[in-house]
N, C-alpha and C positions, 0 to 999 in steps of 0.2 A: 515684323513687316507683314506677316500673313494676316495678323489680326487687323492691321490698318487697311490692307487691301480688301479683305473680306468686308469690313465695315463700310468702306467707301463704296464697294459694289452694291451692297444692300441699300445704302442710303441713296445712291444715284438712282437705283431702280424705284425706290419709294417716292423720291421727289419727282421722277419722270412720270410715274403714274398719277401723282397728285396734280401735276401741271395739266395733264391731258384731261383728267376728270373736271378740273376747274374750267377748262376750255369748253368742254362738251355740255356739262350740266349747269344751266343758267336759269335765272328766275323766269325767263320767258318760255322755257320748255320743260320745267320741272316743278313739281308741287313744293310749296314753301317748307312744309314739315320735313319732307325727305331731304331737301337741300340743306336745311339746318343741321340734320344729323350727319350729312356728308361733311359739312364744314367742321363740325366738332371732331369727327374721326380724323380728318386731315391734320388738324391742330395737334391732336394727340400723337399722330404718326410722326410729324415733324419734330416734336419735342423729344420723342424716344430716339429718333435718329441722331439728334445732337448729343444726347446723353451717351449713346453708343460710341460715337466718334470721339468724344472726350475721354472715355474710358480706354479706348484702344490707343490713343495718342499717349496717355499716361503710362500704359504698360510698355509701349514701344521704347520709351526712354530708358528702360532698365536693360541690363545685359542678359544674354541668353540663359545662363545658369539661374539668375535671379527670376527670370520669367518662368522657367520650369518649376522651380521650388514654389513660387507664388501660386502657380496653377494647381500644384499638388496640395498645398496647405489651404487654398481657398477655391475648392472645386465649384464649378457652376457659376462663378462670378460673371464672366463675359457671356457665358451661355444663357444666364437668366435675362441679360439685356437683349440677346438675340431672340429669345423666346418671347419677351415682351413685344419686340418689334414685329415678330411673326403673328402674335395674337392680335395686335392692332391692325396688321394688314388683313387678317381674316375678318375682323369687324368691319374694316373699310369695304371689303368685298361685299358684305351683306348690305351695307348702306348703298353701295353702288347698284346692287340688284334692285333695291327699292326705287332708286332714281330711274333705273332703266325701265321698270314696269310703268312708270308714270311719264316717261319721256315722250315728247311730241313726235309724231310720225314724220314731221317735217325736218327732223334733225339733219344737220349737215352731213352729207354722205362721205366727204373727205375725212371728217373727224370720226365717223363711225368706223371707217376702214382702219384708222389709226388705233382705235380701241381694240378691234379684233386682232390687229398685229401684235398687241401686247401679250395676248393670251394664247395665240396660235402656236403650235409646236414649231420649233425652228428646224427647217429642213434643207437649208441651202448647204452647199459644199464649202467647207472651210479650206481654201487653198493654202492658208498659212500653216496648216499642219505639216505639209511637206517641207517647209523651210526649216523646221526644228528637228528634222530627222537627217540621218546620214547613211550613206550606202555602207552595208556591212557584208563582207564575204560570207557565202552560205555556210561554209564550215565553221567560221567563227560564230555566226548567228546561231547555228545549231548547238554549239557548245554553250553559248550564253543562255539559250532557252532551256537547255537541260540543267544548267546550273541553277536557274531560277526555280524550276519545278519539273518533276518527272511524272506528275499525275496525268494519266491519259483522259483528260476531261471530255474530249469529244467522243471517245470510245464509250464512256459511261453514258453519255447522252444517246448515242446510237443504240445502245443496249435497251434503254428504257423506251425509246421511240419504236423499236422493233416489237416490243411486247405490248405496246399500247394498241388497244382495239381501234380499228379504223372508224373515223367519223365520230370519235368521242371527245369529250372535254370542250366541246364548242360552247357550252353554256357559260363557261368562265370568261371567254373572250367577249361575250355579249353583256356581261354584268356591268351595271352602271359605274360601280366603283373602279372596276378594272379599266373601262374605257376612259374614265376621267384621269386615272393615273397614266394611261398610255398617251393621252393627248397633251397633258400639261408640259410646259417647259420649265416648271419649277423643280427644285430639288425636293424629293419626297420619297417616303417608304410606303409600300403596300404590303400588308401581311395577310397571307392566306393561312387560315387555321382550320384544323380538322382532327377528328379522332383517329386512332390507329386503324389502318386498313381502309380508309376512306378514299384513297387514290390521289393523295396530294402530290406524289412524285410524278404521276402521269399528267396531272394538271400542270405542274411546273414545266414538264417537257413540252407541253403544248405552248406555253408562254415563250419558251426558248425558240421554238420553231416560228412562232409568230414574229418575234423580234428579228430573228435571223432572216426572215423573208422580206422585211421592209426595205424598200430601196434606200431609205436614209441610212440604214446600217452599213451599206456599202459606200456611202459618201463620207468616209473618214469620221464616222461617229464611233465612239468606244462601246464595246459590248463584251461582257465576260460572264461566265456562269460556273457554278460548282454544285455537285451533288454530294452532300455529306453522307457518311455511312458509318454507323457505330461499329460495324464488324471489321472495318479496315482502319488500321492506325493512321495511315497517311490521309484518310478522309474524315477524321474526327478531331483534328487539331486545328485551332484557329490559324496558326502559321501556315499550314498547308493550303487553307482557303486563300489567304492573302497572297501567298507566293504564286498560286495558280492565276489569280486575278492580275498580278504584275506581269506574268508571262503573256496572258491573252491580250493585255493592253499595250504590250511593248512594241508591237508593230501595227501599222494601219492597213486596212483591207486593200486600199488602192496603192499602197506602197510596201508590198511584202518583202522587198529586198532592203528595206530601210529600218533603222532603229534609232531611238533617242540616244543622243551622244552621252547624256548624263548617265544613262543606264549602262552603256558600254564602258564608260570610265569607271563606274562603280564595280563592275565585274572584274576588270583588270586589277583594280586596287585590292579587292577582297582576295583574289587569287594570290596576289603578291604578298599579302599580309597573313594568309592562312586563316582568314575569318570567313563569315558566312552571311547570308541574307536574313537578318533577323527582323523582329517586329517593327522596330523603329525605321529601319531601312525600307521595309515594305510599305509602311505608312507614307513615307516621303515620296517613294517612287509612284505609288498610286495617286497621290495628290498631284504630282507633276503630270501624270498621264491624264487624269480627269480634267485638269486645267488646259491640257493640250487639245483635247477633242472638243468639238462644238457642243456635243452632248454625250453622256455616258450612261449606260444601263448595266446594272449588276443584278444577277439572279442567283439566289442561294436556296437550294432545296434542303429540307430536313435539318434546320438549325438545331432542333431538339436532339439530333444524333451527334452533335458536336459535344466534346467533353464538358459536362455540366459545370465543373469548377473553373473552366477556362473560357466558356463561350461568352461570358460577360465582356472579356477582352475584345472579342470579335465584334460584338454589338457596339462597344465603345469606339472601336476603330471606324466602323461604318458611320456612326453618328458624327464622329469627328470629321470624316471626309465630307459628309453632307453639310456641316456647318462652315467648313473652310473652302469648299470648292468654289471657284470663281465662275464656273459654268454649270449648267444643269446636270444634276446627278440623280438618276432614278433607280430605286432599289426595290426588288421584288423578293420577298422572303416567305417560304412556306415552313410550317412546323406544327407540331401538336401544341395545344395551349398549356404547356407546362407553366408552373407558377411564376418562375423568374422571367420567362419570356412574355407571359401575359402582362406582368407588371410593367415591362418596358414598352410594349406595343399596344396595349388596350386603348390608349388615347389617340393612337394613330389610325389612319384609314385602314380598315381590315375587312376581309371577306371570310365569313365562317361557313364551312361546308355543312349543309343540312342534308338529311337523308333524301329529301325530295330533289335536291339539286342534281345529284348524279344518278337518279333512278333510270333515266333514259340511257345513260352510259352503261349501267349494269345490265339493263335489258339487252343492249347490243352485244355486250360481252357474253352473256348467258347464251343468247341465240347463236353466236358465232362458235362457242366452245362445245355446246351440248350436241351439235350435229356431228361431232367427231365420234360419237357412239357408233360402233360398227353396225348396230342393228336399228339405228334411229329411224330409218325410213320404213322399217317393218313394224315399228311400235304404233299403236293406234293413235289417231289424231287427238282424241280426248286426253290420253295420258301425256302426250307431248305438251299439250297446252297446260295440263296440270303441273308438269315439271317446271316449266318456265314461270308460271304464275306463283307457284310455291316458293321457288328460289328468290324471285323478286320481292315477294311479300315478307320473307323472313330475313333477308340480307341486312336490313337496317342501314343501307348505304355503305356496307363494308364489302369491297371487292375481294379481300382476302378470304372472307367467310364463303362467298359465292364460289371462288376458285376451288377451295378445299372440298365443298359439297359436290361440285361438278366432277372432280377427280374421283370421288367415292362412287358417284352414280355411273361413271363410265366403266367401272369394273363389274357392274351388275348386268345380267343378261336377260332375265325374264321380266315380264310386266309385273308379276306378282311381287318379286323382290324389290323392284323399283318403287312400287306403291308403298310397300312396307317401309322402305328406307325414308320416303317422303314424310311418313308419319313419325319418324324418330330422329329428325334433324336436331342437332345441338342448338341450344339457345344463343350462344355467343362464341367468340373466338376461343376463349379458354375451354369451353365445353368441347369445341371441335378438337383442340389439341389434346385434351384429356382422352378423348375417344381414340385418336390416332396413336398416341403414345401407349395407350393401353394395349392396342394390337401389337405394337413392337415388343412390349414387355411379355406378351404371351408367347412369343416365339421361343425357339430353343436358346439356351443361355449363350451359346457361341454366336448365334446370329444377332441376339440382342447386344452382345459385347461389341461387335463390329459397329453397330449403329451408335451406341453410346460413345465409343471412342471417336467416331466421326463427328458427333455433335460437340464434344469437348474440344476437339482440335479446331473446328471451324469457329467456335466461340472465342478461343483465346489466341489464335494464330496471329503472329506479328505482321503478316501480309497474307493476302488471299492465296490459298494453296491450290496448285495445279493437281492434276490426277496422279502423276508419278509421285508427288509428295504425299498426298493424303492417302492414297491406296497403299503406300508403304507404311505410313504412320499407324494405320489401324491394325496392322499385322503384329504390332509390338504390344505385349502386355507388360506394363511397368512393374508389376508385382511378382514377376517370374524371372527366370534366367534371361540375361540380356541377349544371349546368342540364339534364343529360341524365337522362331518366326511362325506365326499362324499361317494357314493357307492363304494363297493369293485370292483377292477379290477383284472383279472388274467393275467398270463404271456402272453398267446396267444392274449388276447385283447390288451394289451399294445404294443406288437410287431406290431400288425395290425395298431394301431393308429399312431405309430411312423414310419411306412412305410419304413422299411429297413435302417433308419438312426441310430437306436439303435439295438443292437443285444445282446442276452443272451449267454455269453461265456459258452459253454458246459463243458469245462475242469475245470474252476475255479468256475462256477456257480455264476458269477457276470455280471452286466450289463455294457456295454461300447458302445461308438460310433463305427460304422462300419469301420470308418477310421478317422485319425487325421484331415483330410480336412473337415469333417462334423463339428467338433468343431470349426474350424477356420471360417467356413462359418457362423455359428451363431454369433461368436464374431464380425465378420466384418459387418454383415448385420442386425442383430436383437437385441442382447443384449450383453453387455460386461461381463467379469468374475465377476466384482464387483457387477453387478446387480443380477447375479446368487447367489452370496454370501449373498446379502441382502435378497433375497427370502428364502434361507435356514436358515439364522439367525432368521428371523421372525417365521418360522415354529418351529425351535428348542426352542426359548424362550417362544413362546405361549404354546407349549406342556409342557415345564418344569413348567411353572406357573400353568397350569391346573392340572398337575400330582401331584405337591407337595402341592396343597391345602389340599388333603387328600391322602398322599402317601400310596400305598398298593403293596404288592407282594404276591399274592394269588396263585402263581404257575400257572398262566394262561397266558403264553407268547403270546397267540394269541390275547389277549386284548392289544390294543396299549397304554392304560393308565396304564398297569401293569409294574412295574419296571423291570420285567424280560424279557419284549419284546425286540427283537433285535434292533428295532429302538430307544427304550429308551436308550439302551446301547450306541448306536451311538451318540445320541444328547447330552448326559451328558458329553461325553469326547471330543466333537468337536464343541459345540456351540460357544465357545470363539474364535475358529479359524475363523469361518464364520463372527462373529461380527468384529474381529480385521481386517480381510482382507478387509471388506467393509469400516471400519472406516479409515484405512490407506489411501485407495484410495481417499475417499472424502476429507480427510485432505490435501493430496498432491495436489488435484485439486481445493481446496478451494471452495468446493460445499456445499450446504445446506444438512443436514442429512435427511434421510427418517424419517418422523414424527412418523409413526407407530412403526418402529424399535426403535427409541429413547425412545418412551413411554414404550414399552415392556422391554427394558433394564433397565430403571429406576425402573419399577415395580418389576422386578426380583431381582435387587441388594438391593433395599430399600432406603438407603441414604449413603453418604460417611462415616458417623459416625456409623451407625447401620444397619446391614444387615436385609433383610426380612426373614420370616420363610421359604419361598421357596428356597432362596439362602442357608440357613443353612441346609435345608433338602438335597439339591444337594450336598453340601460340605460333609456331613456325609456319603452320599452314595459313592462318589468317593474316599473318604479317606479310605474306607474299601476294595477297589478294586485295583487290579494290572492294571494300564492303558495299553491299547494296544499301539503298536509302533507308530500309527498315531495320538495318543492323544496329545494335548498340555501339558497334565500332565505327559507325558513321559520325558519332558525336564524341567518342572516346578515342583519343590519339593513342597509338600503340606505345609511345614513350611514357604515357601515364601509367601503364601497367608493366613497365620494364624496370629492371631486368626480368627475364622470363623465369629465372630460377627462384624468385621471391614472390610468391602469390599473394602476400599480404596487401600489395598495392592494388591488385584486382579486387580483393575482398573489400577494401575500403571504397574504391571507385565504383564498384557495382552494388555496394550497400548490402552485403550479406551479414546479417547479425544473428537473428534468432536461430537459424539453421546451424550456425556455428557457435552457439552460446557457450559450449564447453571450452572452446578455444579462447574466447574472449574472457572467460572467467578464470582459466587456469594456465593457459599457455604463456610462455615467456615471449613477449613481442618487443622488438627493438623499436621503440616509438620515435626515435630521432632520425631514422634512416630516410634518405631522399631518393626519389625515383630518377629516371633518366631525363625527365622533363623539368627537374628542379623543384618538384612539389613534395611536401612531407605528407604523412598519413592524415593529419588533421585537415589539411587543405583538400585532400581527395575526398574525405568524408563530408566536408562542408559543401563541396561541389555537388555531391550526391544527395545533399540535404538529409543525411542520416544522423539525427540527433543522438540516438543510442550509441552509435560508434564514437561520435564526438565526445560524448559523456565518458565513455570507457577510456578513451585515449587521454583525456584530461586527468582522469583519476589515476592513470598510470604515469603521469608526470610530464606529458608533452607540454611545452610552453605555448600558451594561446597567442602570445605576441612574438613568436619566433619570426625573425626577419629573414626573408628569402631573397637571394640575390638573382634568381632567375625564375622562370615560370610565368604564367599569364596573369597572376593576381597579386602576388607580393605579400599576402597575409591570409590567414584562415578567415578572418572577418570579411575581407574583400571577396573571397570566394563564396562565402555564404550569402553576401549581399547580391552577388551576381546570379546565384541560383534562384533568388526570389522567394525563398522560404523564410519568412520573418521569424518563425519559431527558432530556427537554428541561429539566426543573428542574435536574438534575445539571449539565448543560452550562452553564447560566447561572450557577450557583453557582461552578463551576470558573473561569468568566470574571470573577468578582468581584462577582456580585450579592449585595447585603446581605440576609441572611435576616431581620434584625430592623428593616429600614427601615420607618419609620412612613409609611403611605400617606396622601396628601392627597386622594384621591378614591376612588371605588368603594364597594362595599357592605360591605367588611371592613377591619379595621385593619392586617392583616399578611398575608403569604403563608401563614403557618401557619394562620391563621384561615380562609382560603379553603380550604385543603386539608382541614381538619377538617370544614368544612361540606359537602364533597362525599362522598356515601356511597360507601364501598368503596375510597377512595383511601388505603389504609393505608400503602402503600409510600412515597408522597410525604410523609406525616406523619412516618413514622419517619426518613426521610432528613433532613428539615428539622430535626428535633429533634437528630439526631446532629451536625448542622452548627451547633448552638447556638441554634436558634430558640426564642423564649420566647412564651408565650401572653399 
């Protein structure tokens, strides 16, 4: 139905335009050659419209499952027809411009107005929006909004806006391509591309302010934005982006106490069924919201900071919304020109930031920041001018480089040292970071250790760390006694030790790198993410072991060994993520596991057959708490790792393999046991997409076609299909898994049905069909 409605909308629009052009451009007011080209373009447009309508009607006659499989096996079919129609409309636009230039000045004013009306932005208020909403009690609305997304998107914007230098970024709003994107009523993407440190996020914040300030945005038009951030898990996943968009579009500006009935019904249904808002549901809800508003604008900053292996899903979703929306949808995306992103957007309207574009902005930034030097007004005018001129000339359009050099200059007191520094400025960002980290390395080993621990924690933390958490974490050396704590450090001292590479976010009161390029510098030159996870995992497990020897909660959250301490709350919900992240990497790279971490993990777990007292103490603690969104336990139900005295369920579900290789190779494991949720070990390993554990379990004799009478999947193959990792699916099929086995439990009847239901898992669907799976 969507295909037919979308085709009809596009065809009606095309025919509408054609009729108006035929009325306006006639032999008596248009040159003959231009008029002939216009007629040819119209004939081609009408023919393409009929072809598109015929295709949509044919597809509509099939059932839903058949439509889905057809779309997967024949990608781009309908899309190619849409593209053909769009290309012909573009060509028609060029021919119309030729007619316009030759048009008689005596053209009928009424028809001229009709033409302008076709292209002018739609700004009227759509009172029909209100009729599709229903009043929702504030408490329930709050619950629904928090169920959709907990990402504080407005806070992220306020933070960037506060840091943006006044009266900067104006050049983007005046750019011809931006103004064209802003004014059009067509569905279109505008891509802002630029190198690291060029100020893309500040420019995006300016775009958000611009759209927010328009009166049309208050007239029941949809608007949503999102700032991606590689350093924060909730801000680098496509699902987080889409859920935030759903939340922002769930209520209208003029009707804050109202919400779409369909969304409210979905919330109640998912809560009742114990499910969640996944990719498919987000896509459907966004499409309904976009079709509800007269016009919708989506802004996405730093697409390149979205997880590389998953961001293709996000782009696919956005392009799908653009093609299926019945009303105008405009999308603004900023990113670095990474290869996969450039391939997708190079043919679309885009603005590339050149060094000359933001030169005025950098000049304003330098002038505003450099005057903070406490002796600035005592420095000679000639030197002041030299400072500004040198920084502008050497910045190469990079705000981050200018920021770092200003911070260095602010520490110098005499004119001679300032002049000397101006002659030794680093060439680029990497040179600047080399210089700064060289100073950190030259400090005493204890001071350097504090800084390095802080860098590693900020690099790998599952959520942004507040001061109580980070200042406690850096006191623990994972390679020494778990009970030993180094001296306390305060915020000011840690900032000084990290020398502008870390900053304390004043808006959200969390620690972060001063720029993404700082994180990249450490990853490329000093330690990888997996090494940071190893450090964090050892700290977490060491402190868990020590804490649960004699667990206490005396209401002294300032005591790091007290269960109420903020860092204790962090580690008990995230230790398994750090362990798993490290284990997956060393498994993939076929490396030897860290011996200290392996020993700590075995001590904490106990043995495959019987868990330790510390593990059981941890289980009891988290079982009584509501996990934060960033916790592994927000996705893993406690029944999946129950009973608590058998840790093998957690080992499989959390995917611990290389660190426990000696257990997998030699320990006796009862492979047929079932957890409290009705799942066996192979299903748990398949959910976790851990092929090595699956392989080991099959080798030990677990049946790949074991029928499960309860649980959410019904078979290991269905669980693997749900996880989306085709490699695990292939392995199970190669080991004899029946692709057409009828499932006795779970939400779907077969593994293929599970794969079809998962958005974007086309490779799994194709493989299962090739292996003979039937719907």
